[in-house]
C-alpha positions in Angstrom: 6.3 6.7 17.9 6.7 4.3 15.0 7.5 6.3 11.9 9.0 5.6 8.6 10.4 7.5 5.6 11.6 6.5 2.2 14.1 7.9 -0.4 15.1 7.1 -3.9 14.2 7.5 -7.5 12.5 5.2 -10.0 15.7 4.9 -12.1 18.2 5.8 -9.4 20.7 3.6 -7.7 18.0 2.2 -5.4 15.2 2.8 -2.9 15.7 3.3 0.8 13.4 2.7 3.7 14.1 3.9 7.3 11.9 2.6 10.1 12.2 4.1 13.5 10.5 3.1 16.8 10.4 -0.6 16.5 11.0 -2.2 19.9 14.0 -4.5 20.3 13.5 -8.3 19.9 11.1 -8.3 16.9 12.0 -11.4 14.7 13.0 -10.3 11.2 13.3 -12.8 8.3 14.8 -11.2 5.1 12.9 -13.9 3.2 9.5 -12.6 4.4 10.4 -9.1 3.3 11.5 -10.4 -0.1 8.3 -12.4 -0.5 6.3 -9.2 0.2 8.3 -7.3 -2.4 7.7 -10.2 -4.9 4.0 -10.0 -4.3 4.0 -6.3 -5.1 5.7 -7.0 -8.5 3.1 -9.6 -9.5 -0.3 -9.3 -11.0 -2.0 -9.6 -14.3 -1.5 -6.4 -16.5 2.1 -5.5 -15.1 4.5 -4.1 -17.5 8.1 -4.7 -18.6 9.8 -3.0 -15.6 8.4 -5.7 -13.3 10.1 -8.3 -15.5 13.4 -6.4 -15.3 13.6 -5.8 -11.5 13.9 -8.7 -9.0 13.4 -6.8 -5.9 15.3 -7.9 -2.8 16.1 -6.1 0.4 19.5 -5.5 2.0 19.2 -4.6 5.7 22.0 -2.1 6.5 21.3 -1.3 10.2 18.9 -2.0 13.1 18.8 -5.8 12.8 21.3 -8.2 14.3 21.1 -12.0 14.5 17.6 -11.9 13.1 16.1 -9.5 15.5 15.5 -5.8 15.8 17.9 -4.0 18.2 15.6 -1.0 19.1 17.7 1.3 16.8 16.4 2.6 13.4 16.2 -0.1 10.7 17.7 1.0 7.3 16.9 -1.0 4.2 18.1 -0.8 0.6 16.4 -2.1 -2.5 18.7 -1.8 -5.5 17.4 -0.9 -8.9 18.8 -3.1 -11.7 17.7 -0.5 -14.2 20.2 1.9 -12.8 22.8 0.6 -15.2 20.7 2.0 -18.2 20.2 5.4 -16.4 23.6 6.2 -14.6 24.7 8.5 -17.4 21.3 10.1 -17.8 20.8 10.9 -14.0 24.4 11.3 -12.7 24.9 12.2 -9.1 27.9 14.3 -9.9 27.7 17.8 -11.3 28.4 16.9 -14.9 26.3 17.0 -18.1 23.8 14.1 -18.5 24.1 11.9 -21.5 22.1 9.4 -23.5 18.9 10.0 -25.5 19.2 13.7 -25.1 19.4 13.1 -21.4 15.8 11.6 -21.6 14.3 15.0 -20.7 10.6 14.9 -20.2 9.0 18.1 -21.3 5.6 16.7 -22.4 3.7 16.2 -19.2 1.2 13.5 -18.8 -2.3 14.4 -17.7 -3.1 12.8 -14.3 0.5 12.5 -13.3 2.7 14.9 -11.1 4.6 16.0 -14.1 3.1 19.5 -14.6 2.1 20.3 -11.0 5.6 19.2 -9.8 7.3 21.2 -12.6 5.5 24.3 -11.6 6.0 23.9 -7.9 9.8 23.3 -8.2 10.4 25.6 -11.3 11.7 22.7 -13.4 11.2 22.6 -17.1 12.3 19.0 -17.3 9.7 16.9 -15.4 12.2 14.0 -15.2 13.1 14.9 -11.6 9.4 15.0 -10.6 8.6 11.7 -12.4 11.6 9.9 -10.8 10.2 10.5 -7.2 6.5 10.6 -7.9 6.7 7.2 -9.6 4.9 4.2 -7.9 8.2 2.5 -7.9 8.6 4.3 -4.5 6.1 1.9 -3.0 8.6 -0.9 -3.0 10.2 0.8 -0.1 6.9 1.2 1.7 6.3 -2.6 1.2 9.6 -3.3 2.9 8.7 -1.0 5.8 5.2 -2.5 6.0 6.8 -6.0 6.2 8.5 -5.0 9.4 5.2 -3.8 10.7 3.6 -7.0 9.8 6.3 -8.9 11.6 5.6 -6.9 14.7 1.9 -7.4 14.4 2.3 -11.1 14.0 3.7 -11.2 17.6 0.2 -10.0 18.7 -1.7 -12.5 16.4 -2.8 -9.6 14.1 -2.8 -10.3 10.3 -3.2 -8.0 7.5 -4.2 -9.2 3.9 -5.8 -7.9 0.8 -7.8 -9.0 -2.2 -9.1 -7.3 -5.4 -12.9 -6.6 -5.5 -13.0 -4.5 -8.7 -11.2 -4.0 -12.0 -12.7 -1.6 -14.5 -16.5 -2.1 -14.6 -16.4 -5.5 -12.9 -17.0 -5.6 -9.3 -17.3 -8.5 -6.8 -20.6 -8.0 -4.9 -20.5 -10.7 -2.3 -18.7 -10.5 1.1 -15.5 -12.5 1.5 -14.6 -14.2 4.8 -11.1 -13.4 6.1 -9.9 -17.0 5.7 -10.6 -16.7 2.0 -9.0 -13.2 1.8 -5.9 -14.7 3.4 -5.9 -17.6 1.0 -6.4 -15.3 -2.1 -3.6 -13.0 -0.9 -1.0 -15.7 -0.4 -1.7 -18.2 -3.1 1.1 -18.9 -5.5 1.0 -16.6 -8.7 0.0 -18.6 -11.8 1.8 -18.2 -15.1 0.6 -15.0 -16.7 -0.3 -13.4 -13.4 -3.4 -13.1 -11.3 -5.8 -10.3 -10.2 -6.1 -11.9 -6.7 -9.9 -11.9 -6.8 -11.5 -14.5 -4.4 -14.2 -15.5 -7.0 -12.9 -17.3 -10.1 -15.7 -16.3 -12.4 -15.4 -12.6 -11.4 -11.6 -12.8 -11.9 -12.2 -14.1 -15.5 -14.4 -11.0 -16.2 -11.7 -8.8 -14.7 -9.0 -10.3 -17.0 -11.3 -9.4 -19.9 -11.3 -5.8 -18.8 -7.5 -5.8 -18.7 -7.2 -7.4 -22.1 -9.6 -4.8 -23.5 -7.5 -1.9 -22.2 -4.3 -3.5 -23.5 -5.8 -3.9 -26.9 -6.8 -0.2 -27.2 -3.6 1.2 -25.7 -5.5 2.2 -22.5 -5.2 1.5 -18.8 -7.7 0.3 -16.3 -8.2 1.0 -12.5 -10.1 -0.8 -9.8 -10.7 -1.4 -6.0 -8.6 -3.4 -3.6 -9.8 -4.3 -0.1 -7.4 -4.6 2.9 -8.6 -6.6 5.9 -6.9 -6.6 9.3 -7.8 -9.6 11.5 -7.4 -10.0 15.2 -7.1 -6.2 16.0 -8.2 -5.7 19.6 -10.6 -2.9 20.6 -8.9 0.3 21.7 -6.4 1.3 19.0 -6.8 5.0 18.0 -8.8 7.5 20.0 -11.7 9.8 19.7 -9.9 12.6 21.7 -8.1 14.3 18.9 -8.9 14.6 15.2 -5.4 13.7 14.0 -5.3 10.6 16.2 -8.5 8.9 15.0 -7.8 5.5 13.6 -10.0 5.9 10.6 -8.4 9.2 9.7 -5.0 7.6 9.9 -6.0 4.8 7.7 -7.7 7.0 5.2 -4.5 9.2 4.9 -2.3 6.2 4.6 -4.3 4.7 1.7 -4.9 8.0 0.1 -1.1 8.6 0.0 -0.7 5.6 -2.4 -0.1 6.7 -6.0 -3.3 6.6 -8.1 -5.6 6.1 -5.1 -8.3 8.7 -5.4 -10.8 7.5 -2.9 -10.8 5.4 0.4 -13.7 3.7 2.0 -13.9 2.1 5.5 -16.4 -0.7 5.9 -19.6 -0.2 3.9 -19.1 3.6 4.1 -20.4 4.4 0.5 -23.5 2.2 0.9 -24.1 3.5 4.4 -24.2 7.1 3.1 -27.3 6.4 1.0 -29.1 4.1 3.6 -31.3 4.7 6.6 -29.5 4.8 10.1 -31.4 1.8 11.3 -30.0 -0.3 8.5 -26.3 0.5 8.8 -25.4 0.3 12.5 -23.8 -2.8 13.8 -26.0 -4.2 16.6 -24.1 -5.1 19.9 -24.3 -8.4 21.7 -22.3 -10.1 24.4 -20.7 -13.6 24.2 -20.4 -14.8 27.8 -18.3 -17.8 26.8 -15.6 -15.7 25.1 -16.2 -12.8 27.6 -16.4 -10.3 24.8 -18.8 -7.9 23.1 -19.8 -8.8 19.7 -21.3 -7.2 16.6 -24.0 -8.7 14.4 -22.4 -7.2 11.3 -19.4 -5.1 10.4 -20.6 -2.2 8.3 -18.4 0.1 10.3 -15.4 -1.7 9.1 -14.0 -2.3 12.6 -13.7 1.4 13.6 -16.2 3.4 15.6 -15.6 6.9 16.9 -12.0 6.7 15.6 -11.3 3.6 17.8 -10.9 0.0 16.7 -13.9 -2.1 18.0 -12.5 -5.6 17.9 -14.1 -6.5 14.5 -12.1 -7.0 11.4 -10.8 -3.7 10.0 -11.9 -3.3 6.4 -10.5 -0.6 4.2 -10.8 -0.1 0.4 -8.7 1.8 -2.0 -10.1 3.1 -5.2 -7.3 3.3 -7.9 -7.7 5.4 -11.0 -6.3 4.1 -14.2 -2.6 4.9 -14.2 -1.6 8.1 -16.2 1.0 6.7 -18.6 -0.9 5.6 -21.8 0.5 3.9 -24.9 -2.1 6.0 -26.6 -1.0 9.4 -25.5 -3.4 12.2 -24.5 -3.1 15.8 -25.5 -0.7 18.0 -23.6 1.5 21.1 -23.8 5.2 21.3 -23.9 6.8 22.7 -20.7 9.4 24.6 -22.7 7.8 25.6 -26.1 4.2 25.6 -24.7 3.2 24.1 -28.0 0.4 21.5 -28.2 2.0 18.0 -28.1 1.2 14.4 -27.2 2.0 13.4 -23.7 5.1 11.5 -23.1 5.0 7.6 -22.9 7.4 5.4 -21.0 7.3 1.7 -20.2 4.2 1.2 -18.2 1.6 -1.2 -16.7 -2.0 -1.6 -17.9 -3.4 -2.7 -14.4 -1.8 -2.3 -11.0 -4.8 -3.1 -8.7 -3.3 -6.3 -7.1 0.0 -4.5 -6.5 -2.0 -1.6 -4.9 -3.5 -4.1 -2.6 -0.1 -5.2 -1.4 1.0 -1.5 -0.9 -2.3 -1.0 0.9 -1.5 -3.9 3.3 1.8 -2.3 4.0 0.3 1.2 4.8 -2.5 -0.4 7.0 0.1 -2.6 8.9 2.2 0.5 9.5 -0.7 2.5 10.9 -1.9 -0.4 13.2 1.8 -1.0 14.4 2.1 2.6 15.3 -1.2 2.7 17.1 -0.4 -0.5 18.9 3.0 0.7 20.1 1.4 4.1 21.2 -1.0 2.2 23.3 1.1 -0.5 24.8 4.6 1.1 24.7 7.7 -0.9 25.5 11.4 -0.7 24.5 11.5 -4.5 23.9 9.0 -6.9 22.3 8.6 -8.7 25.6 7.7 -5.6 27.4 5.1 -4.7 24.9 3.6 -8.2 25.0 3.4 -8.1 28.8 1.5 -4.7 28.5 -0.7 -6.2 25.8 -1.6 -9.3 27.9 -2.5 -7.1 30.8 -4.9 -5.1 28.6 -6.6 -8.3 27.3 -7.1 -9.4 30.9 -8.7 -5.9 31.5 -11.0 -6.5 28.5 -12.0 -10.0 29.8 -12.9 -8.6 33.3 -14.6 -5.5 32.0 
């Protein structure tokens, strides 16, 4: 099974990603991983931390001469900000120093500060904050880049775009070619919100500017589209192997995501059944079944159906506000204002990049579970045999 784990703190020495289960022979370009990390750092409304860090990956194990070896792949992303925190968060058993050790006793509503402090019996939420921070997603993006490189060998692409910021939502559908172009276009000076429609993006920027001017934050919606996925990934047989369930969990695990939608799920829930099902046809020339629409988002009965997989993540406004909300001190229990640390105003484009990584990791896992193989060549042979089975069905 393909699986991954991450380690590291927001202001620690760095972030670590460990990816296990990749077959041998997958081409790996460090430049591609670094580009994915750069895309995560970009976006209109990002804060000062993104200007400080210049994320780049160091591959420590599992890749030799530009290809995976079949062994676990270990990656490190160093934190430049560690120099400012190494006396505050020392590894050694010695007193911390600097700004009263930067203890965090004024929990922020909506963050993990209070719940984590209660769970781990810590009156300083600093240790909760360091791991709960969305800085952790840099390691996920590095892991997801490896999954994308595997999927690329099967002509499967995963891209994202932003369809909502604040109260502004793009209402028209976007073809995959335009999603790809939007996701990969160069970042302009000042940043982009990666919306496919220029007029809608301008209105989204106004939402970010308004939040910035009032010391607030703004959330939104990103959409991840996977193109070229064959029918048959995932299964209806067990609840925890359904593809839609795996995708929903993967996106819900992203910091600040509070809802996940597959296809037109929200609209479908308030429509009649005759209006939401994707009518089936058959294209004899391509020897494949077709759908007249894709309201199911490419997944039926927990199984991919051959259409584009479309998943949306709904991001709440992030919890660190320059205009602090009311809170209670973890030590004194007195009423206080919540803590403020360097923060972003809008992270929706970055959320989309993290969403791509998580979707790619799920699809890569399901692909390897179905087709197996200890080497890329073996997996591709099995895949080609399956495609022939589909053509002769």
